Backbone as a chain_set.jsonl record, in Angstrom:
{"seq": "XXXXXXXXXXXXXXXXXXXXXXXXXXXXXXXXXXXXXXXXXXXXXXXXXXXXXXXXXXXXXXXXXXXXXXXXXXXXXXXXXXXXXXXXXXXXXXXXXXXXXXXXXXXXXXXXXXXXXXXXXXXXXXXXXXXXXXXXXXXXXXXXXXXXXXXXXXXXX", "coords": {"N": [[18.196, 25.114, -12.39], [17.917, 28.464, -11.778], [17.754, 30.984, -9.084], [16.662, 33.173, -10.064], [14.944, 32.155, -12.19], [13.467, 30.661, -10.73], [11.816, 32.247, -9.014], [9.181, 33.286, -9.498], [7.565, 31.114, -8.876], [8.497, 30.361, -6.354], [7.865, 32.527, -4.815], [5.014, 32.493, -4.814], [4.928, 29.949, -3.797], [5.675, 30.527, -1.058], [3.898, 32.464, -0.19], [1.454, 31.161, -0.258], [2.361, 29.174, 1.573], [3.07, 30.711, 3.955], [0.464, 31.923, 4.586], [-1.02, 29.949, 5.199], [0.202, 29.09, 7.433], [0.322, 31.218, 9.319], [2.682, 32.427, 9.556], [5.711, 34.266, 9.186], [8.022, 35.736, 6.688], [10.446, 36.806, 7.703], [10.665, 35.892, 10.179], [9.25, 33.384, 10.591], [7.057, 31.026, 12.059], [6.142, 30.238, 15.656], [7.999, 28.267, 17.645], [10.047, 27.342, 16.229], [12.251, 24.981, 14.28], [14.681, 23.219, 15.025], [18.458, 22.771, 13.785], [20.262, 20.645, 14.759], [22.483, 18.811, 13.878], [23.429, 20.553, 12.037], [25.761, 22.266, 10.191], [27.526, 25.079, 9.289], [30.292, 26.395, 7.51], [32.175, 29.163, 6.682], [33.91, 29.347, 3.619], [35.073, 31.162, 1.893], [35.048, 34.688, 1.946], [37.857, 34.514, 3.762], [38.008, 34.941, 7.348], [38.746, 38.166, 8.433], [40.119, 38.758, 6.137], [41.246, 40.408, 3.099], [39.559, 41.623, 0.27], [40.22, 42.169, -2.799], [38.797, 44.528, -5.412], [35.769, 45.068, -6.07], [33.743, 43.064, -5.986], [32.525, 40.312, -3.967], [32.909, 37.235, -3.618], [31.296, 34.952, -2.035], [31.492, 31.658, -0.612], [30.641, 28.486, 1.136], [30.881, 25.569, 3.222], [28.426, 23.286, 4.003], [27.151, 21.066, 6.25], [25.136, 18.392, 7.413], [22.762, 19.434, 7.03], [20.251, 19.823, 4.575], [20.266, 21.718, 1.815], [17.302, 22.773, 0.31], [15.933, 23.595, -2.391], [13.376, 22.874, -3.615], [11.676, 23.153, -1.719], [11.258, 25.56, -0.782], [10.334, 28.193, 1.161], [8.056, 26.585, 2.059], [6.31, 24.458, 4.49], [8.158, 24.067, 7.697], [10.785, 21.611, 7.915], [12.475, 19.587, 9.758], [16.027, 19.688, 9.393], [16.221, 20.421, 6.629], [16.292, 23.143, 4.225], [17.233, 26.27, 3.31], [19.421, 29.198, 2.849], [20.411, 32.205, 4.907], [21.96, 34.995, 3.835], [23.573, 37.86, 5.159], [24.77, 40.87, 4.461], [26.648, 43.444, 6.288], [24.312, 43.75, 8.181], [22.051, 43.518, 6.232], [22.289, 45.597, 4.486], [23.432, 45.326, 1.95], [21.863, 43.479, 0.549], [20.517, 43.335, -1.608], [18.514, 43.756, -5.164], [20.621, 45.293, -6.636], [23.248, 44.771, -5.618], [23.202, 41.934, -4.466], [22.608, 40.435, -6.735], [20.503, 37.929, -8.378], [19.611, 36.707, -5.889], [19.167, 38.949, -4.125], [17.138, 39.91, -5.859], [15.198, 37.934, -5.393], [15.086, 38.053, -2.736], [13.922, 40.727, -2.497], [11.543, 40.249, -3.944], [10.198, 38.561, -1.98], [9.981, 40.163, 0.284], [12.366, 40.45, 2.066], [14.635, 42.099, 1.204], [17.24, 44.411, 2.138], [17.471, 42.998, 4.684], [18.317, 40.404, 4.403], [19.648, 38.217, 2.144], [18.172, 35.42, 0.599], [19.391, 31.825, 0.094], [19.7, 29.066, -2.064], [21.747, 27.507, -2.665], [25.105, 27.025, -1.891], [26.557, 29.415, -1.914], [27.323, 33.009, -2.806], [27.305, 35.81, -4.818], [28.283, 39.167, -4.128], [28.141, 42.399, -5.132], [29.385, 45.371, -6.425], [30.622, 46.456, -4.02], [31.402, 48.679, -1.515], [34.739, 49.987, -0.736], [36.615, 49.156, 2.497], [35.814, 47.962, 5.709], [33.665, 45.163, 6.254], [30.811, 43.117, 7.546], [29.655, 39.94, 7.389], [27.215, 37.892, 7.958], [25.798, 34.748, 8.074], [23.303, 32.531, 8.076], [21.478, 29.218, 8.877], [18.427, 28.562, 7.539], [14.946, 27.184, 8.139], [12.649, 25.761, 5.701], [10.312, 27.352, 5.77], [11.403, 29.924, 6.392], [11.904, 30.476, 9.053], [14.61, 30.548, 11.659], [17.284, 28.352, 12.492], [19.217, 28.39, 14.398], [21.811, 28.032, 13.834], [24.721, 29.364, 12.765], [27.075, 31.777, 11.189], [29.603, 33.896, 10.806], [31.725, 36.216, 9.25], [34.356, 38.702, 9.048], [35.547, 40.827, 6.706], [37.688, 42.763, 4.603], [37.309, 45.292, 2.045], [39.19, 46.13, -0.509]], "CA": [[17.313, 26.2, -12.098], [18.52, 29.473, -11.074], [17.074, 31.72, -8.351], [16.061, 34.137, -11.068], [14.045, 31.356, -12.864], [12.519, 29.922, -9.564], [11.348, 33.449, -8.237], [7.659, 33.342, -9.527], [7.125, 29.691, -8.212], [8.944, 30.184, -4.921], [7.048, 33.545, -4.625], [3.571, 31.78, -4.899], [4.748, 28.816, -2.625], [6.219, 31.29, -0.142], [2.84, 33.018, 0.189], [0.762, 30.062, 0.313], [2.945, 28.457, 3.337], [2.854, 31.794, 5.043], [-0.909, 31.99, 4.693], [-1.688, 28.433, 5.811], [0.725, 28.907, 8.823], [0.312, 32.688, 9.685], [4.031, 32.91, 9.636], [6.531, 35.537, 8.497], [9.076, 35.234, 5.863], [11.553, 36.999, 8.253], [10.802, 35.26, 11.483], [8.327, 32.178, 10.77], [6.271, 30.763, 13.203], [6.6, 29.963, 16.77], [8.287, 26.807, 17.839], [11.144, 26.936, 14.999], [12.84, 23.853, 14.248], [16.29, 23.475, 15.316], [19.196, 21.766, 13.125], [21.568, 20.155, 15.822], [23.34, 18.406, 13.235], [23.869, 21.256, 11.124], [26.967, 23.149, 10.617], [28.222, 25.794, 8.135], [31.6, 27.416, 7.476], [32.351, 30.319, 5.446], [35.075, 28.953, 3.263], [35.665, 32.43, 1.316], [36.318, 34.78, 2.206], [38.465, 34.087, 5.15], [37.693, 35.885, 8.567], [39.969, 39.158, 8.792], [40.964, 38.961, 5.225], [41.307, 41.417, 2.443], [39.367, 41.273, -0.816], [40.814, 43.209, -3.828], [37.948, 44.645, -6.038], [34.378, 45.319, -5.357], [33.156, 42.05, -6.255], [32.927, 39.52, -3.254], [32.173, 35.975, -3.787], [31.095, 34.138, -0.787], [31.467, 30.203, -0.375], [30.336, 27.697, 2.171], [30.688, 24.143, 3.514], [27.307, 23.068, 4.58], [27.092, 19.755, 6.578], [24.329, 17.955, 8.223], [21.345, 20.004, 6.532], [20.275, 19.808, 3.204], [19.748, 22.729, 0.967], [16.084, 22.165, -0.674], [15.356, 24.413, -3.459], [12.029, 22.682, -3.981], [10.517, 23.177, -0.557], [11.751, 26.905, -0.442], [8.782, 28.936, 1.586], [7.074, 25.631, 2.468], [6.421, 24.074, 5.954], [9.367, 23.534, 8.002], [10.982, 20.231, 7.817], [13.827, 19.26, 10.276], [17.343, 19.004, 8.463], [15.72, 20.775, 5.307], [16.277, 24.531, 4.298], [18.17, 27.208, 2.727], [20.452, 29.924, 3.538], [20.042, 33.525, 4.993], [23.184, 35.795, 3.989], [23.24, 39.376, 5.363], [26.015, 41.749, 4.644], [26.513, 44.739, 7.072], [23.086, 44.089, 8.589], [21.438, 43.562, 5.06], [22.334, 46.856, 3.585], [23.834, 45.125, 0.487], [21.112, 42.587, 0.162], [19.107, 43.962, -2.676], [19.078, 43.203, -6.316], [21.831, 45.968, -6.891], [24.281, 44.166, -4.853], [23.086, 40.301, -4.412], [21.948, 39.708, -7.852], [19.409, 36.937, -8.394], [19.482, 36.4, -4.561], [18.877, 40.0, -3.883], [15.977, 39.919, -6.593], [14.36, 37.11, -4.633], [14.692, 38.977, -1.256], [12.807, 41.976, -2.746], [10.311, 39.644, -4.048], [9.536, 38.087, -0.685], [9.866, 41.081, 1.218], [13.244, 40.6, 2.968], [15.425, 42.804, 0.973], [17.467, 45.157, 3.167], [17.624, 42.173, 5.976], [19.172, 39.301, 3.952], [19.466, 37.455, 0.676], [17.786, 33.909, 0.751], [19.903, 31.477, -1.248], [19.531, 27.637, -1.941], [23.046, 27.275, -3.038], [26.01, 27.467, -0.754], [27.269, 30.527, -2.594], [26.396, 34.242, -3.19], [28.392, 36.937, -5.287], [27.987, 40.421, -3.85], [28.814, 43.094, -6.319], [29.643, 46.916, -5.963], [30.57, 46.547, -2.4], [32.616, 49.809, -1.385], [36.007, 49.838, 0.006], [35.983, 49.215, 3.82], [35.422, 46.478, 6.759], [32.473, 44.386, 6.124], [30.429, 41.823, 8.338], [28.597, 38.908, 6.761], [26.376, 36.807, 8.606], [25.151, 33.709, 7.186], [22.271, 31.472, 8.904], [20.404, 28.287, 8.071], [17.052, 28.499, 7.665], [14.16, 26.456, 7.69], [11.959, 26.169, 4.513], [9.695, 28.581, 6.113], [12.238, 30.981, 6.653], [12.342, 30.723, 10.513], [15.979, 30.192, 11.815], [17.601, 27.063, 12.997], [20.19, 28.625, 15.361], [23.002, 27.565, 13.097], [24.912, 30.727, 12.129], [28.342, 31.959, 10.989], [29.994, 35.083, 10.465], [33.066, 36.348, 8.878], [34.644, 40.033, 8.658], [36.59, 41.218, 5.896], [37.869, 44.014, 4.19], [37.414, 45.384, 0.493], [39.924, 47.163, -1.002]], "C": [[17.926, 27.22, -11.234], [17.499, 30.26, -10.153], [16.179, 32.804, -8.86], [14.95, 33.426, -11.601], [12.838, 30.84, -11.899], [11.551, 31.006, -8.919], [9.868, 33.423, -8.293], [6.964, 32.132, -8.896], [7.327, 29.766, -6.676], [7.833, 31.282, -4.206], [5.536, 33.079, -3.976], [3.495, 30.882, -3.843], [4.908, 29.582, -1.299], [4.823, 31.921, 0.425], [1.58, 32.213, 0.373], [1.235, 29.45, 1.715], [2.668, 29.455, 4.184], [1.33, 31.682, 5.432], [-1.557, 30.897, 5.267], [-0.956, 28.599, 7.369], [0.726, 29.988, 9.554], [1.751, 32.947, 10.033], [4.511, 34.301, 8.981], [7.511, 35.339, 8.066], [10.259, 35.683, 6.694], [11.751, 36.279, 9.392], [10.261, 33.922, 11.453], [7.823, 32.219, 11.991], [6.801, 30.442, 14.572], [7.05, 28.45, 16.805], [9.305, 26.542, 16.646], [11.761, 25.731, 15.254], [14.488, 24.222, 14.508], [17.155, 22.485, 14.153], [20.562, 21.579, 13.753], [22.604, 19.572, 15.192], [23.899, 19.174, 12.216], [24.911, 22.118, 11.394], [27.381, 23.882, 9.127], [29.395, 26.437, 8.522], [31.947, 27.947, 6.283], [33.98, 29.564, 4.982], [35.778, 30.088, 2.281], [34.862, 33.727, 1.536], [36.766, 34.598, 3.56], [38.319, 35.237, 6.179], [38.791, 36.836, 8.634], [40.828, 39.13, 7.527], [40.654, 40.188, 4.246], [40.777, 40.751, 1.069], [39.536, 42.197, -1.823], [39.771, 43.447, -4.889], [36.646, 44.592, -5.474], [33.45, 44.253, -5.523], [33.577, 40.843, -5.137], [31.91, 38.302, -3.289], [32.416, 34.918, -2.643], [30.78, 32.501, -0.976], [31.346, 29.881, 0.718], [30.407, 26.313, 2.121], [29.504, 23.954, 4.215], [27.212, 21.499, 4.78], [25.858, 19.603, 7.573], [22.909, 18.594, 8.184], [21.277, 20.385, 5.071], [19.639, 21.057, 2.604], [18.72, 22.162, 0.054], [15.516, 23.184, -1.279], [14.037, 24.179, -3.558], [11.093, 22.819, -3.033], [10.933, 24.833, 0.142], [10.244, 27.568, -0.086], [7.886, 27.711, 1.768], [7.195, 25.466, 3.72], [7.655, 23.645, 6.399], [9.498, 22.189, 8.244], [12.383, 20.058, 8.441], [15.125, 18.771, 9.261], [17.231, 19.562, 6.965], [15.729, 22.414, 4.971], [16.83, 25.275, 3.235], [19.121, 28.092, 3.819], [19.962, 31.443, 3.63], [21.344, 34.24, 4.675], [22.852, 37.198, 4.048], [24.568, 40.249, 5.423], [25.674, 43.01, 5.191], [25.143, 44.892, 7.372], [22.098, 43.879, 7.314], [21.569, 44.705, 4.154], [22.828, 46.56, 2.302], [22.718, 43.883, 0.253], [19.924, 42.997, -0.553], [19.493, 43.555, -4.092], [20.536, 43.988, -6.864], [23.059, 45.412, -6.304], [24.447, 42.676, -4.704], [22.525, 40.025, -5.368], [20.582, 39.105, -7.731], [18.843, 36.849, -6.928], [18.793, 37.809, -3.86], [17.294, 40.353, -4.589], [14.949, 39.254, -5.755], [14.247, 37.589, -3.314], [13.959, 39.83, -1.299], [11.37, 41.172, -2.869], [9.541, 38.916, -2.862], [9.717, 38.878, 0.414], [11.141, 41.156, 2.371], [14.407, 41.263, 2.424], [15.754, 44.048, 1.788], [17.647, 44.406, 4.506], [18.615, 41.181, 5.454], [18.459, 38.765, 2.823], [19.227, 35.849, 1.012], [18.844, 33.225, -0.247], [19.605, 29.622, -0.803], [20.664, 26.95, -2.185], [23.781, 27.622, -1.864], [27.24, 28.307, -1.289], [26.523, 31.442, -2.801], [27.707, 35.055, -3.487], [27.666, 38.11, -4.828], [28.798, 41.526, -4.889], [28.765, 44.715, -6.058], [29.566, 47.134, -4.646], [31.779, 47.73, -2.264], [33.673, 49.639, -0.489], [35.548, 49.88, 1.635], [36.008, 47.842, 4.55], [33.917, 46.089, 6.405], [32.001, 43.177, 7.203], [29.406, 41.036, 7.482], [28.466, 37.957, 7.65], [25.61, 35.793, 7.916], [24.32, 32.651, 8.282], [21.559, 30.411, 8.238], [19.122, 28.475, 8.584], [16.12, 27.514, 7.474], [13.348, 26.818, 6.105], [11.112, 27.428, 4.541], [10.118, 29.756, 6.33], [12.461, 31.179, 7.978], [13.805, 30.111, 10.511], [16.055, 28.981, 12.659], [18.492, 27.508, 14.196], [21.633, 28.488, 14.79], [23.622, 28.941, 12.478], [26.61, 30.627, 12.067], [28.535, 33.425, 10.36], [31.299, 35.366, 10.562], [33.127, 37.91, 8.787], [35.545, 39.995, 7.728], [36.739, 42.559, 5.616], [38.043, 44.418, 2.562], [38.289, 46.511, 0.514], [40.119, 47.432, -2.622]], "O": [[18.395, 26.948, -10.129], [16.323, 30.167, -10.504], [15.195, 33.256, -8.274], [13.875, 34.021, -11.521], [11.655, 30.666, -12.192], [10.544, 30.616, -8.327], [9.251, 33.527, -7.233], [5.827, 32.241, -8.436], [6.507, 29.33, -5.868], [7.104, 30.975, -3.263], [5.118, 33.331, -2.846], [2.538, 30.791, -3.075], [4.18, 29.192, -0.387], [4.699, 31.83, 1.646], [0.709, 32.619, 1.142], [0.538, 29.31, 2.721], [2.022, 29.184, 5.196], [1.031, 31.354, 6.58], [-2.657, 31.018, 5.807], [-1.571, 28.24, 8.373], [1.2, 29.792, 10.673], [1.939, 33.794, 10.906], [3.826, 35.16, 8.425], [8.279, 34.72, 8.802], [11.252, 34.984, 6.494], [12.903, 35.98, 9.707], [10.75, 33.162, 12.288], [7.992, 33.089, 12.844], [8.028, 30.371, 14.636], [6.539, 27.576, 16.105], [9.291, 25.416, 16.148], [11.845, 25.365, 16.426], [15.184, 25.201, 14.236], [16.566, 21.519, 13.667], [21.629, 22.112, 13.449], [23.707, 19.674, 15.73], [24.768, 18.684, 11.495], [25.087, 22.67, 12.481], [27.506, 23.27, 8.066], [29.566, 26.958, 9.625], [32.019, 27.421, 5.173], [34.914, 29.317, 5.746], [36.944, 29.923, 1.922], [33.712, 33.583, 1.122], [35.934, 34.538, 4.465], [38.511, 36.4, 5.825], [39.882, 36.338, 8.91], [42.029, 39.39, 7.6], [39.785, 40.974, 4.624], [41.239, 39.689, 0.654], [38.857, 43.212, -1.665], [39.686, 42.412, -5.55], [36.477, 44.052, -4.381], [32.286, 44.493, -5.2], [34.707, 40.362, -5.218], [30.693, 38.267, -3.102], [33.425, 34.25, -2.418], [29.727, 32.202, -1.538], [31.776, 30.641, 1.586], [30.045, 25.749, 1.089], [29.515, 24.579, 5.275], [27.191, 20.72, 3.828], [25.575, 20.473, 8.397], [22.048, 18.391, 9.04], [22.083, 21.11, 4.488], [18.496, 21.365, 2.939], [18.979, 21.31, -0.796], [14.56, 23.729, -0.727], [13.331, 25.186, -3.603], [9.89, 22.677, -3.256], [10.883, 25.13, 1.335], [9.253, 27.501, -0.812], [6.71, 28.0, 1.55], [8.043, 26.134, 4.311], [8.315, 22.9, 5.675], [8.564, 21.537, 8.712], [13.381, 20.335, 7.776], [15.164, 17.758, 8.563], [18.067, 19.203, 6.135], [14.93, 22.993, 5.707], [16.84, 24.716, 2.138], [19.44, 27.882, 4.989], [19.28, 31.95, 2.739], [22.091, 33.972, 5.616], [22.073, 37.747, 3.27], [25.301, 40.251, 6.412], [24.701, 43.662, 4.811], [24.585, 45.925, 7.001], [20.989, 44.264, 7.683], [20.946, 44.721, 3.092], [22.718, 47.442, 1.451], [23.182, 43.221, -0.676], [18.739, 43.003, -0.22], [20.605, 43.071, -4.305], [21.422, 43.346, -7.429], [24.058, 45.9, -6.832], [25.554, 42.143, -4.781], [21.659, 39.181, -5.142], [19.663, 39.639, -7.11], [17.622, 36.919, -6.787], [17.879, 37.641, -3.053], [16.424, 40.954, -3.959], [13.935, 39.861, -5.411], [13.141, 37.48, -2.784], [13.197, 40.003, -0.348], [10.374, 41.348, -2.168], [8.321, 38.752, -2.904], [9.626, 38.361, 1.527], [10.991, 41.794, 3.412], [15.401, 41.089, 3.129], [14.825, 44.761, 2.165], [17.967, 45.094, 5.475], [19.708, 41.096, 6.013], [17.261, 38.772, 2.54], [20.058, 35.178, 1.624], [19.194, 33.829, -1.26], [19.392, 29.107, 0.295], [20.653, 25.744, -1.937], [23.332, 28.332, -0.964], [28.442, 28.064, -1.188], [25.317, 31.276, -2.989], [28.755, 35.082, -2.842], [26.461, 38.158, -5.073], [29.946, 41.358, -5.298], [27.855, 45.11, -5.329], [28.703, 47.819, -4.098], [32.87, 47.653, -2.829], [33.43, 49.098, 0.589], [34.518, 50.412, 2.049], [36.208, 46.775, 3.97], [33.082, 46.991, 6.328], [32.84, 42.382, 7.627], [28.427, 41.575, 6.966], [29.383, 37.266, 8.094], [24.73, 36.161, 7.137], [24.902, 32.1, 9.216], [21.053, 30.605, 7.133], [18.78, 28.537, 9.765], [16.401, 26.793, 6.516], [13.447, 27.891, 5.511], [11.114, 28.32, 3.693], [9.322, 30.684, 6.472], [13.25, 32.088, 8.237], [14.202, 29.35, 9.628], [15.146, 28.604, 13.397], [18.381, 26.722, 15.137], [22.567, 28.919, 15.465], [22.918, 29.562, 11.682], [27.304, 29.78, 12.631], [27.754, 33.968, 9.579], [32.028, 35.028, 11.495], [32.086, 38.489, 8.48], [36.424, 39.139, 7.827], [36.108, 43.445, 6.193], [38.903, 43.837, 1.901], [38.252, 47.515, 1.225], [40.796, 48.384, -3.012]]}, "num_chains": 1, "name": "protein.A"}
């Protein structure tokens, strides 16, 4: 199932979960769970690398944390959740640039801040030439941050 086909279900689940706990999809409730065993590593593009063309495929290795598509937007559960990708502070986290992930971001109200993902990759399109900063964070099911993050800087040519 792709993020696009999941969007209506996930949106409803997110709204229900957030109304039940009083959380915010961008911040989550107080007392966020941590992912002490979780670790992510951006495997592409490499830090300080140059990407040819305007499409940037980002890939990760995720360890010690389960990406849980079925629980997206539900109550936080330690060691399970999804990823938040943010390119240049969210500037490219919208449907025009991050595709299905950007559409999901728009539906849950995080477009312009981050693109959520339940897979260990995302493809950005129509990225202009220049230097860019990508920040990836591990988030609990309810979108609260775990404190696990990775960032890479790359150049598009």
